[in-house]
N, CA, C and O of each residue as an XYZ file, in Angstrom:
472
protein
N      76.125    182.782    178.604
C      76.374    181.519    177.954
C      76.898    181.723    176.524
O      77.888    181.108    176.127
N      76.235    182.581    175.766
C      76.670    182.894    174.400
C      77.138    184.337    174.361
O      76.688    185.170    175.148
N      78.037    184.620    173.446
C      78.554    185.985    173.342
C      77.452    186.937    172.871
O      76.536    186.528    172.158
N      77.543    188.199    173.271
C      76.554    189.189    172.804
C      76.510    189.284    171.273
O      75.444    189.471    170.688
N      77.661    189.155    170.640
C      77.715    189.231    169.184
C      76.972    188.045    168.542
O      76.252    188.211    167.557
N      77.160    186.851    169.115
C      76.467    185.665    168.600
C      74.963    185.815    168.784
O      74.189    185.491    167.883
N      74.552    186.301    169.936
C      73.115    186.501    170.175
C      72.540    187.559    169.243
O      71.399    187.434    168.798
N      73.307    188.589    168.944
C      72.846    189.609    167.994
C      72.630    188.988    166.622
O      71.676    189.334    165.924
N      73.511    188.070    166.233
C      73.337    187.386    164.936
C      72.080    186.510    164.943
O      71.375    186.425    163.937
N      71.806    185.866    166.069
C      70.593    185.050    166.192
C      69.361    185.941    166.105
O      68.373    185.576    165.468
N      69.415    187.096    166.736
C      68.291    188.046    166.637
C      68.102    188.501    165.188
O      66.969    188.672    164.738
N      69.189    188.695    164.463
C      69.089    189.094    163.057
C      68.443    187.979    162.238
O      67.579    188.249    161.404
N      68.844    186.748    162.462
C      68.228    185.617    161.755
C      66.733    185.579    162.061
O      65.914    185.403    161.159
N      66.384    185.743    163.326
C      64.979    185.743    163.732
C      64.206    186.852    163.026
O      63.093    186.637    162.545
N      64.801    188.030    162.969
C      64.152    189.166    162.308
C      63.919    188.879    160.820
O      62.857    189.187    160.278
N      64.924    188.285    160.170
C      64.798    187.972    158.740
C      63.730    186.918    158.503
O      62.987    187.000    157.525
N      63.642    185.928    159.385
C      62.573    184.927    159.271
C      61.218    185.609    159.430
O      60.283    185.313    158.686
N      61.108    186.522    160.396
C      59.855    187.264    160.587
C      59.486    188.060    159.329
O      58.321    188.103    158.932
N      60.486    188.684    158.711
C      60.226    189.439    157.479
C      59.693    188.515    156.383
O      58.725    188.848    155.699
N      60.324    187.364    156.224
C      59.880    186.405    155.193
C      58.458    185.947    155.486
O      57.622    185.890    154.584
N      58.185    185.623    156.734
C      56.838    185.178    157.097
C      55.807    186.275    156.856
O      54.684    185.980    156.449
N      56.163    187.523    157.096
C      55.249    188.641    156.832
C      54.992    188.785    155.328
O      53.860    189.038    154.915
N      56.020    188.628    154.522
C      55.865    188.701    153.065
C      54.934    187.599    152.584
O      54.053    187.839    151.759
N      55.129    186.398    153.098
C      54.268    185.270    152.726
C      52.830    185.566    153.131
O      51.902    185.347    152.352
N      52.648    186.059    154.337
C      51.308    186.378    154.823
C      50.642    187.452    153.962
O      49.469    187.329    153.610
N      51.385    188.498    153.626
C      50.843    189.583    152.812
C      50.439    189.107    151.419
O      49.495    189.634    150.829
N      51.154    188.108    150.891
C      50.863    187.598    149.552
C      49.877    186.440    149.558
O      49.391    186.042    148.500
N      49.576    185.898    150.719
C      48.621    184.800    150.823
C      49.253    183.419    150.808
O      48.652    182.461    151.294
N      50.455    183.300    150.257
C      51.180    182.027    150.237
C      52.602    182.286    149.762
O      52.897    183.327    149.175
N      53.469    181.330    150.022
C      54.842    181.469    149.533
C      54.851    181.410    148.013
O      55.637    182.103    147.367
N      53.983    180.588    147.440
C      53.925    180.497    145.978
C      53.581    181.855    145.369
O      54.217    182.285    144.407
N      52.588    182.521    145.921
C      52.196    183.845    145.426
C      53.319    184.857    145.623
O      53.563    185.696    144.757
N      54.001    184.775    146.764
C      55.105    185.706    147.027
C      56.213    185.524    145.998
O      56.783    186.503    145.518
N      56.517    184.286    145.660
C      57.588    184.021    144.699
C      57.189    184.362    143.267
O      58.054    184.567    142.416
N      55.908    184.423    143.000
C      55.421    184.830    141.677
C      55.654    186.323    141.438
O      55.786    186.756    140.294
N      55.703    187.102    142.510
C      55.922    188.547    142.414
C      57.414    188.820    142.267
O      58.110    189.085    143.247
N      57.895    188.752    141.026
C      59.329    188.879    140.751
C      59.896    190.234    141.174
O      61.032    190.325    141.640
N      59.094    191.278    141.005
C      59.608    192.627    141.234
C      59.869    192.923    142.701
O      60.860    193.575    143.031
N      58.998    192.457    143.584
C      59.129    192.852    144.985
C      59.303    191.680    145.941
O      60.359    191.525    146.554
N      58.287    190.872    146.066
C      58.290    189.852    147.109
C      59.373    188.801    146.910
O      60.065    188.447    147.865
N      59.534    188.291    145.680
C      60.564    187.281    145.452
C      61.940    187.837    145.792
O      62.733    187.183    146.470
N      62.215    189.037    145.322
C      63.515    189.648    145.592
C      63.738    189.811    147.097
O      64.838    189.573    147.593
N      62.713    190.208    147.804
C      62.837    190.383    149.252
C      63.086    189.061    149.958
O      63.959    188.970    150.821
N      62.323    188.036    149.594
C      62.506    186.726    150.217
C      63.921    186.216    149.974
O      64.574    185.733    150.898
N      64.398    186.320    148.741
C      65.731    185.827    148.414
C      66.817    186.608    149.151
O      67.808    186.028    149.593
N      66.634    187.910    149.285
C      67.625    188.711    150.014
C      67.637    188.362    151.503
O      68.704    188.294    152.114
N      66.472    188.143    152.084
C      66.419    187.771    153.500
C      67.032    186.385    153.713
O      67.715    186.163    154.713
N      66.798    185.459    152.793
C      67.435    184.138    152.892
C      68.953    184.263    152.786
O      69.690    183.568    153.486
N      69.409    185.143    151.915
C      70.841    185.397    151.783
C      71.410    185.944    153.089
O      72.482    185.527    153.527
N      70.706    186.858    153.695
C      71.152    187.449    154.954
C      71.218    186.401    156.068
O      72.150    186.410    156.873
N      70.242    185.509    156.117
C      70.253    184.432    157.110
C      71.511    183.588    156.936
O      72.202    183.280    157.908
N      71.800    183.222    155.700
C      72.992    182.407    155.418
C      74.259    183.136    155.834
O      75.178    182.523    156.377
N      74.313    184.418    155.591
C      75.498    185.191    155.957
C      75.681    185.245    157.469
O      76.810    185.232    157.960
N      74.584    185.307    158.201
C      74.684    185.304    159.671
C      75.211    183.960    160.168
O      76.057    183.912    161.061
N      74.709    182.868    159.588
C      75.230    181.545    159.946
C      76.721    181.443    159.616
O      77.501    180.900    160.399
N      77.106    181.963    158.463
C      78.502    181.915    158.043
C      79.382    182.693    159.027
O      80.468    182.235    159.382
N      78.924    183.847    159.459
C      79.691    184.640    160.423
C      79.805    183.924    161.766
O      80.855    183.967    162.408
N      78.729    183.267    162.190
C      78.789    182.487    163.429
C      79.819    181.370    163.303
O      80.589    181.114    164.229
N      79.825    180.709    162.147
C      80.766    179.616    161.916
C      82.208    180.134    161.933
O      83.076    179.553    162.585
N      82.450    181.218    161.220
C      83.809    181.748    161.135
C      84.304    182.348    162.451
O      85.510    182.470    162.665
N      83.384    182.718    163.323
C      83.762    183.244    164.632
C      83.850    182.134    165.678
O      84.067    182.398    166.861
N      83.681    180.893    165.229
C      83.821    179.764    166.140
C      82.703    179.611    167.149
O      82.912    179.052    168.226
N      81.528    180.097    166.819
C      80.373    180.032    167.729
C      79.663    178.681    167.584
O      78.472    178.617    167.280
N      80.423    177.607    167.808
C      79.899    176.260    167.590
C      78.823    175.880    168.605
O      77.932    175.089    168.294
N      78.898    176.431    169.802
C      77.886    176.137    170.818
C      76.498    176.569    170.391
O      75.530    175.827    170.556
N      76.403    177.753    169.849
C      75.098    178.270    169.414
C      74.650    177.579    168.113
O      73.459    177.351    167.902
N      75.609    177.254    167.260
C      75.273    176.568    166.006
C      74.793    175.146    166.245
O      74.073    174.586    165.418
N      75.183    174.562    167.361
C      74.779    173.195    167.677
C      73.264    173.061    167.847
O      72.733    171.953    167.778
N      72.578    174.158    168.063
C      71.124    174.125    168.210
C      70.400    173.961    166.871
O      69.205    173.666    166.841
N      71.112    174.149    165.784
C      70.532    174.066    164.444
C      70.996    172.789    163.756
O      72.079    172.278    164.041
N      70.166    172.278    162.849
C      70.553    171.121    162.048
C      71.694    171.522    161.122
O      71.647    172.577    160.489
N      72.705    170.688    161.047
C      73.840    170.971    160.160
C      73.371    171.136    158.724
O      73.909    171.956    157.980
N      72.364    170.354    158.333
C      71.843    170.437    156.964
C      71.203    171.797    156.694
O      71.281    172.311    155.578
N      70.568    172.381    157.719
C      69.962    173.702    157.542
C      71.031    174.769    157.364
O      70.884    175.673    156.542
N      72.097    174.664    158.128
C      73.177    175.644    158.016
C      73.842    175.527    156.649
O      74.022    176.525    155.951
N      74.202    174.313    156.274
C      74.838    174.097    154.978
C      73.876    174.451    153.845
O      74.272    175.083    152.865
N      72.619    174.045    153.981
C      71.627    174.329    152.951
C      71.401    175.817    152.757
O      71.222    176.283    151.631
N      71.408    176.563    153.855
C      71.211    178.008    153.722
C      72.381    178.639    152.993
O      72.202    179.537    152.170
N      73.590    178.161    153.302
C      74.761    178.706    152.616
C      74.778    178.306    151.143
O      75.115    179.118    150.281
N      74.415    177.058    150.853
C      74.345    176.611    149.459
C      73.311    177.422    148.678
O      73.549    177.801    147.531
N      72.166    177.684    149.305
C      71.130    178.483    148.644
C      71.622    179.905    148.417
O      71.359    180.487    147.364
N      72.327    180.470    149.380
C      72.885    181.817    149.210
C      73.844    181.861    148.024
O      73.814    182.797    147.224
N      74.678    180.858    147.920
C      75.633    180.792    146.816
C      74.891    180.698    145.482
O      75.261    181.354    144.509
N      73.855    179.887    145.448
C      73.062    179.726    144.236
C      72.381    181.049    143.855
O      72.363    181.429    142.684
N      71.825    181.742    144.848
C      71.179    183.031    144.598
C      72.194    184.028    144.048
O      71.904    184.762    143.104
N      73.373    184.049    144.637
C      74.397    185.013    144.228
C      74.949    184.747    142.835
O      75.292    185.685    142.114
N      75.038    183.481    142.450
C      75.695    183.153    141.185
C      74.755    182.801    140.044
O      75.164    182.795    138.883
N      73.500    182.508    140.362
C      72.540    182.171    139.302
C      71.145    182.601    139.728
O      70.228    181.785    139.820
N      71.000    183.901    139.986
C      69.747    184.454    140.510
C      68.536    184.013    139.711
O      67.532    183.586    140.282
N      68.623    184.112    138.397
C      67.483    183.761    137.544
C      67.230    182.254    137.499
O      66.136    181.814    137.145
N      68.239    181.472    137.857
C      68.096    180.020    137.800
C      67.751    179.377    139.130
O      67.737    178.151    139.233
N      67.471    180.178    140.149
C      67.154    179.635    141.467
C      65.909    178.755    141.368
O      64.894    179.148    140.793
N      66.009    177.574    141.934
C      64.885    176.633    141.950
C      63.885    177.103    143.010
O      64.125    176.961    144.209
N      62.785    177.654    142.562
C      61.806    178.229    143.485
C      61.115    177.170    144.329
O      60.583    177.481    145.394
N      61.116    175.919    143.869
C      60.543    174.840    144.677
C      61.390    174.602    145.923
O      60.865    174.293    146.993
N      62.703    174.748    145.774
C      63.591    174.618    146.931
C      63.351    175.780    147.891
O      63.275    175.585    149.104
N      63.232    176.981    147.347
C      62.960    178.155    148.182
C      61.645    177.963    148.927
O      61.558    178.235    150.124
N      60.633    177.497    148.221
C      59.326    177.267    148.841
C      59.443    176.254    149.975
O      58.859    176.447    151.042
N      60.188    175.184    149.752
C      60.376    174.166    150.777
C      61.110    174.732    151.988
O      60.726    174.467    153.128
N      62.158    175.504    151.747
C      62.907    176.107    152.842
C      61.997    176.994    153.680
O      62.014    176.926    154.909
N      61.208    177.819    153.016
C      60.350    178.770    153.729
C      59.250    178.052    154.509
O      58.964    178.413    155.650
N      58.639    177.048    153.905
C      57.516    176.388    154.578
C      57.935    175.323    155.576
O      57.266    175.127    156.591
N      59.043    174.628    155.298
C      59.438    173.505    156.148
C      60.577    173.824    157.109
O      60.509    173.460    158.283
N      61.609    174.489    156.635
C      62.820    174.655    157.446
C      62.811    175.911    158.320
O      63.283    175.873    159.456
N      62.283    177.014    157.805
C      62.298    178.244    158.610
C      61.507    178.108    159.917
O      61.956    178.615    160.945
N      60.337    177.434    159.912
C      59.635    177.264    161.198
C      60.461    176.464    162.220
O      60.395    176.732    163.420
N      61.229    175.494    161.744
C      62.091    174.720    162.640
C      63.199    175.623    163.191
O      63.506    175.589    164.383
N      63.790    176.426    162.310
C      64.823    177.360    162.761
C      64.253    178.329    163.784
O      64.908    178.659    164.773
N      63.048    178.775    163.544
C      62.388    179.726    164.452
C      62.234    179.108    165.848
O      62.444    179.783    166.855
N      61.869    177.838    165.900
C      61.735    177.147    167.187
C      63.080    177.029    167.890
O      63.172    177.194    169.107
N      64.121    176.744    167.117
C      65.464    176.638    167.696
C      65.911    177.987    168.257
O      66.564    178.055    169.299
N      65.548    179.056    167.550
C      65.891    180.408    168.014
C      65.175    180.705    169.333
O      65.764    181.276    170.251
N      63.907    180.316    169.419
C      63.166    180.520    170.672
C      63.866    179.819    171.826
O      63.979    180.362    172.925
N      64.334    178.603    171.559
C      65.048    177.847    172.592
C      66.310    178.585    173.018
O      66.565    178.746    174.212
N      67.094    179.032    172.055
C      68.345    179.748    172.356
C      68.056    181.002    173.176
O      68.732    181.270    174.169
N      67.062    181.759    172.762
C      66.774    183.035    173.431
C      66.140    182.849    174.806
O      66.114    183.782    175.609
N      65.635    181.660    175.079
C      65.029    181.411    176.400
C      66.049    180.931    177.424
O      65.723    180.800    178.604
N      67.271    180.670    176.992
C      68.313    180.177    177.915
C      68.823    181.282    178.828
O      69.696    181.041    179.661
């Protein structure tokens, strides 16, 4: 149904979400993880950047069928956050990051489960 390359990108997104969730778990909360500027915050931001890049590659490769499983706002929001991280790392609004991690990533994770079960 989906190309092997598209599915590999979905697996990468899933892996990055798992990494973020593990970081949050290890720190006790997303707030605590983001307070750790040296390690955890940098890791969370890099994994979010990687997720956005995978969505961008899916979009540019015309994988609209697989992207249809995700909210357009999540795809656009992830790319906007990636751009913000890349151009104003120190100015990233951590409340937005916290919201993405706690509210949006679990939804994305469910969508990934659906895709992988097809």
